[in-house]
FIZASE-10937 format. One record per residue (C-alpha): residue in three letters; x, y, z. Coordinates in steps of 0.1 Angstrom, whole numbers, plus 5000, padded with zeros to 4 digits. Example, Ala and Ser with C-alpha at 12.3 -4.5 7.8 and 13.67 -1.06 7.14 Angstrom:
ALA512349555078SER513749895071
This chain:
MET500050005000ASN502850245009LYS504650174976ARG501350254958ILE501050584976GLN504750664967HIS504150594931ILE501050804929PHE502751094946PHE505751074923ILE503551084892GLY501651374907LEU504851574912LEU505751524875PHE502451644861SER500951884886SER503151994915THR503652344930ALA505152684928VAL507552954937PHE506753324935SER509053344904GLN509853704895ILE512753924887LYS513653934924GLU516453794946GLU516653414949LYS517353314985LEU518752954988ILE517952735018LEU521452695031ASP522952445055ARG524152735076LYS523152925107ARG523753295108GLU521753315140PRO520753025162GLU517352885151VAL514552725170LYS513552395156LYS510752165168ILE512252145203GLU513052475219LYS513352645253LYS510252805267LYS509653135250THR510753455267SER509253795266ILE511253895235GLU511553585213ALA515153455212GLU516353175189LYS518152895206ASN521052655200TYR522252425227PRO525552235231PRO525751875242GLU524351815277GLU527651745293LYS528752105286SER526252235311ALA525952165347ASN522452295347PRO520752185315PRO517552365305THR514152215304TYR512752145269ASP509152165257ILE507652015225THR506452305204ASN503952285176VAL505752465147PRO503252605122ALA503752495086SER505852755068SER506852805032ASP510552785021PHE509753054995LYS509953425000THR509553714977SER512953874970LEU514754074944ILE515653804918GLN513453494920GLY513753134911GLU514252954944ASP516352654951ILE513652424965SER515852114964PRO515551924997LYS518651865019PHE519951515025ASP519651395061ALA521951095057GLU525651145060TYR525251515067GLN527951735051ASN528152095061ASN530552215034TYR529452234998PHE529652434966GLN527052434938LEU526952594904GLY524152614879MET523052784847GLY519752824829ASN517653024805TYR517153404809GLY520953414813LYS520653284848ILE523853194867LEU523753064902ALA526753004925ASP526452914962GLY528752764988ASN529352725025ILE532452605044SER533052565081THR535452395105LYS535752325142LEU538752445161GLU540052365195ASN538452515226GLY534952465212LEU535352725184GLU533552685151VAL534352925122GLY532852935087GLY531853145057ASP529353135029VAL528953304995HIS525953344972PHE525553494937LEU522653504913SER522453684880THR519853714852THR519753904820GLY516053984826LEU513154004801ARG514854114769LYS511954014747VAL509354194768TYR511154524776ASP513354724752TRP515354874780ASN517654704805SER516054464831LYS519254284841GLN519654214878ASN522354064900SER522553984937GLY525353854960ASN526153784996VAL529353705014GLY529253615051VAL531553485079TYR530553355113LEU531953225146ASN530453005173SER532152955206TYR530852705233GLY531852815268GLU531252685302LYS528152905308GLY526852975274LYS527252995236LEU528653295218SER527653355181VAL529053635159ASN528353685122ALA529053945096ASP527353975062TYR527754195031GLY524954205006LEU524854364971LYS521754404949ASP522254554915TYR519054594895HIS516854834874TYR513555014876TYR512354834845GLY508554854851ILE507755144827TYR504055124816ALA502555474816PHE504355594783THR507055484759PRO510455644765SER511955834735SER515055614737ASN515755254747ASN519155344759ILE518055494793ASP519555464827LEU517355284851LYS519955164875GLN519555114913LYS521954944936THR521954874974ASN524754774997ARG524154645031ILE526554535059LYS525154345089ILE527054265121ASN525354065148GLY526353915181TYR524453675203TYR525153515237ASP522853245251PHE523153125286TYR522552755290SER520452795321ASN517353025323ASP518353125359ILE517953505357LEU520253565327ASN518753415295ASP520353575265VAL521753895250ARG521653995214LEU523254285195LYS522354375159SER523654635136SER523054725100PHE524454985075LEU522755045042SER523455275012ASP522055294977HIS522955424943PHE521355764951ASN523355824982ALA520655725007LYS522155605040GLU520655415069ASN522255305102GLN520455075126ALA521454925159GLU519454715184VAL520254565218MET518054295234LEU518254145268ASN516053865282LEU515953795319SER514153475331LYS513353265360HIS511752935348GLY510252625364VAL509252775398GLU506852545416LEU503752675433PRO503052465464ALA499552595468PHE498552455434ASP499152095423ASP501252045392VAL501352415384ASN504652575374PHE505452945371ASN507753125346ALA508753485350ASP510353675320LEU511454035314GLY512454145280VAL514354475274ASN514854605239VAL516454935227GLU516555015190THR517755315171VAL517555395134LYS518755695114THR517855745077ASP518856025053PHE517756055017GLU519356284991LEU516656294964LEU513456504958ASN512156614993LYS515256475010ASN513356305039SER515356245070SER514256045101GLN515655935134PHE513955695158LEU514755575193ASN512455295206ALA512855155241THR510654855251LEU510054675284VAL508154355283PRO507354175316LYS505553845314MET504253575338THR503253235326PHE501452965346PHE501752605333LYS499752295341GLY500652015318LYS500452155283SER497852415292TYR499052765302LEU498053115310MET500353405300ILE499853755313GLY502054045303SER502454395291ASP504454595266PHE505754935277SER507355135249PHE508855475246LEU509355625211ASN511255935203ALA510956035166LYS512456315146ASN511456385109SER512356655085ASN512356735047LEU512457025024ILE508657085026LEU508557115064ALA509457445079GLU511357285107GLN512156945121VAL509156765137LYS509856605170ASN507556365188SER508056165220LYS505355935233THR504955655258TYR502755345248TRP501155055267PHE500054745249PRO498254435264LYS499754085261ALA497953775272GLU497353425259LEU495353125272GLN495852775259PHE493652485270ALA495152145259ALA492351895259ALA494851655243ASP497851675220GLU495351665191PHE493251955203LYS494652275218PHE492352575220TYR494052915224ALA493053285225GLY494853605233ILE495453965228THR498654145217GLY499954475205GLY503154675199LEU505254905178LYS507154825147LEU509755065132ASN509555075094THR513055115081TYR514255175045ALA515954835046ASN512754655056LEU510754845030LEU513154745003GLU512754375012GLN508954415006ASN509254624975PRO512654684959TYR511254944934LEU510955224959VAL512155574950SER515155674971ASP513155924992GLN510655765017GLU508655895046LEU509355655075ARG506955605105ALA506355345132THR503355125128GLU501355085160THR499154785167LYS496954915194TYR495454575200LYS494854245182PHE492453985195TYR492953625182PHE491753275188GLY492452935172LEU492852565174ARG496152375169GLY497352025175ASP499451725166ILE497551405155ASP499651085159GLN502751285149ASN501451265113ILE499451585110LYS500351915125TYR497852195121ASP497052555133PHE493852745124SER493353095138ALA491453415132GLY491853765146PHE490854135146GLY492954435153LYS493154815155MET496254975139ASN497655315134ASP500055405105ILE499455085085LEU502155075059PHE501455015022PHE502855134989LYS501455364962ALA502655404926ASN504455734918GLY503755944887LEU506256164870PHE508256394892ASN509156624862ASP506456694835VAL508856844810VAL509056634778ASP512456734766TYR514256644798ASN517156414807ARG514956194827LEU516356014857ALA516055644865TYR513155684889ASP511155934869TYR509255714844ALA506255654867ASN508155334876THR508655374913PHE506655344946SER506455534979SER505355445014VAL501855545025TYR500355525060ASP496755515072ASN494855415103GLY492255135103THR491354785113VAL492454445100SER490554115100GLU492553805094ALA492353435092LYS495253185089ALA495552815083SER498552595081VAL498852215079GLN501851975077TYR501151605068PHE503751325070PRO501951015055LEU505250835049ALA508750855064ASN510050995031LEU507151225022ALA506251555037LEU503351775025ASP502452135037ALA499852395029GLU499152745041LEU496353005036ASN496353365047PHE493453605045GLU493853985054LYS491054245050TYR491854605058ASN489354885064LEU491155225063ASP490055555077ASN491155775047ASN491455535018GLU488855325001ASN491355054993ILE494654945005PHE497154924976ASN499354634966LYS498154384992PRO496254074980LEU493253965000VAL494253595000ARG497653424997ALA497953044997SER500652784991ILE500852404988GLY504052194985GLY505751864992LYS509151694995TYR509751334986THR512851114987MET513350774971LEU516050534960ASP517550524995LYS517450904996LYS519650944965LEU516751104946SER514951404961LEU511951574946GLY510451904957ALA507352104947LYS505752424957ALA502752624944ILE501952974955PHE498653154947ALA497453514953THR494253704945ASP494054034926GLN495454334944THR494254694940THR496754964930ASN496855314917SER498455374883PHE499155654858GLU498555734822VAL500955994806ASN500156184774ASN501356494757ASP499556824764GLY497456924734ILE498157294741ASN501757274752PRO503556984735ASN506557024758ILE504556924788PHE503256574799ILE499756554813SER499256264838SER495956114849GLU495755874879ASN493555574883ARG493055484920ASN491155154913ASP493454974889LYS494154594894VAL497254384894GLY496054034885GLY496353734908PHE498553444899ALA499353074903ASP503052994902LEU504252634898ASN507752514907LEU509552174908SER513052064918VAL514951734915GLU518351644930TYR520151314924LYS523151214946VAL525551044922HIS528151004949LYS528251104985ASN530351404974PHE528651484941SER525051564931ILE523351694900PHE520151914903ALA517552084882LEU515052354891GLY511952454873ASN510352794882ASN507152954871LEU506452644849LEU503052784840ASN504953044820THR502753334832LYS504453674832TYR502253804859GLN503154134877THR504354164913TYR503754544912LYS502254754884GLY504554734854TYR506954474869LYS506454144851VAL508153834863LEU510453594845GLY508553324825ALA509252954827GLN512752894840ILE514852584839LEU518252574857GLY520552284860GLY523852234878VAL526152034900LYS526852024937ILE529951914955SER529751834992PHE532551755016
C-alpha cells in the first residue's frame, strides 16, 4: 500500500506539483548554515522577547535547561525577493555534510553560484563562511530597456561554546544591482535609458545564550548599515536582553509551574535621503516586556504587558522645521491555551506593539521604491485572536486561527507618477512613473490563517498554508498592493535510498488593488506631459508552479535541476513589473 502511495505521489509531482513566487527578484537559497541560532521543533520555553536557541551537548552544562515540545506551524520555504527562482531542492539527512559548493545555469541568462564552508577548532570554536551569487539578463523580449539584475552575499560566522553559554557572531555583506524596468505609463523616446538602482548592506550581529534560564537568559546585539545608488544612508542598531526565572513550583496548586520573564529592547534607526524632498528620520524605541506564565501540563495562561517609549524626529524640504515627537505606549499581552489533548489545543489571546518601518525593511517588501521615503512606526493598538492547533499521531500538525485588530499608521505602497512633467528632459532612473512610495493610514484588520503539515510516509512531507487579510482604512477606500488571499501547497519526497529527492511548491494570490498613471502629451503645450491617475486599477492574481529534483550520484557529488514558474505566466508583482517566464536551471553540487 505504501509503495502505491509513493508511486501516485511521484506521478503527481511530475504532472501537477507546486510553485515559487517566480519573478525578477532575489533568489534566496535554503542553506545548511546558521547565521543566528534557530528554533527547531524542540525549543526552550519562550521568553518575553523571542530568542532563537541552540544548545551544546548536555555534558557541557551543569544545569541543562528544560525542553518543551512546540507545535511549529507549517511554513513555506519560498519568500519574495529581488531576483526569483528559488532553490527548492531538499537537503539530505543521511551522511550530513556541512561544506558544499553548487553551480548552475539556465535560461534568461541565469547563473547561480552558492557555497558554504565551516570547521571546528580547539576550545569549542567553530568558524565558517558562505557565498551566494545569482544573475539574470531579465526580460529582453518583453522590455526594450535593461531589466538585468544581480545579487550577491558574502558572510562569515563564529560560534564558541563556553562553560556557561554559547557565543555566536556573524557578519554579512549583501549587494543588489537591478533596474527600475517597470515602465507602463508611456513609451520612452529612447531604449538606451539609465534605470539603475543598487543597494549595499552590511550586517554585524552578536548573540550570547546562557545554558540555564536562571535569571540571565540571552543577550543579542544587531547592527546594519545600508546605502543605495542615490546616496541614501541608513544606520540601525538594536540591543535585546532577556531575563528569566523558569520552572518555579507553586505549592498551593498541584502540578502548576510558574515562569517569569522580562524582555528589554532598545532600537535606534537613522535614515537620510538625498533625492526629491530629502526626507530624514531618526527613531529611538525602548521597550520593556514583563510576562508571567502559569503552566499545568500543556495548558497555560500567559499575562504580560508591553511598555514602549518612542522618540521620533522627521524633516524634509517641505516642512518648515524638524518635527519631534516623544510618546509612551502601553500594549496588552495575554494568551490562554487549553490542551484537551495533543490533538486539540484551543487558544485565545490579545497582543499589540510598535514596529519601526526602516528603509531596509521596506526594500525587502518592494525593491522598486524611489530613494526618498517617509518613515513612520506602525502601532498595533490591540489584536484579538483565537484558534485551534494540534498534533495528530505525529502525522498531522495543524494550526487554524482568526483575529481582529486596530492599527495606526498601517504601511502600504502607492505608485508614483512623473516627478518632472517636461517632455524634453534628461529623465532620471526613477522618473518614468516606475517607482513606489510608502503610504500610511489608520484602520482595522480582520485576518484568518490556516497551516497544515502532513507526513503520510517517512520519506514524504506535505504542507499547505492559507492567509486572509482584510483592511478597512479611515482615509482610503482600498489598501494598495496587498492581496486579499495568499495560499501555498507543497511537498518533498525522497526515494532510491534518499539518493533522489523531489520538491514541489505552488503559491497562489488573488488580485490586488493599486493606483496607476497614464501619461500623454498636452494638446496645448507639446513640451509638457499630462498625467491622469486611476486609483482603482488591478494587478492580477497568479498561480505559480515550481518543481525541483536532485540526484546524489556519489556521497560527494550531486546533480540538480530547478523549474520555476512552469505555467509560464508573466504576471506582475507590482504595476509594470512582470516576472520571468518558465525557467529551467541545471547544475552540479559538490559536498565535503
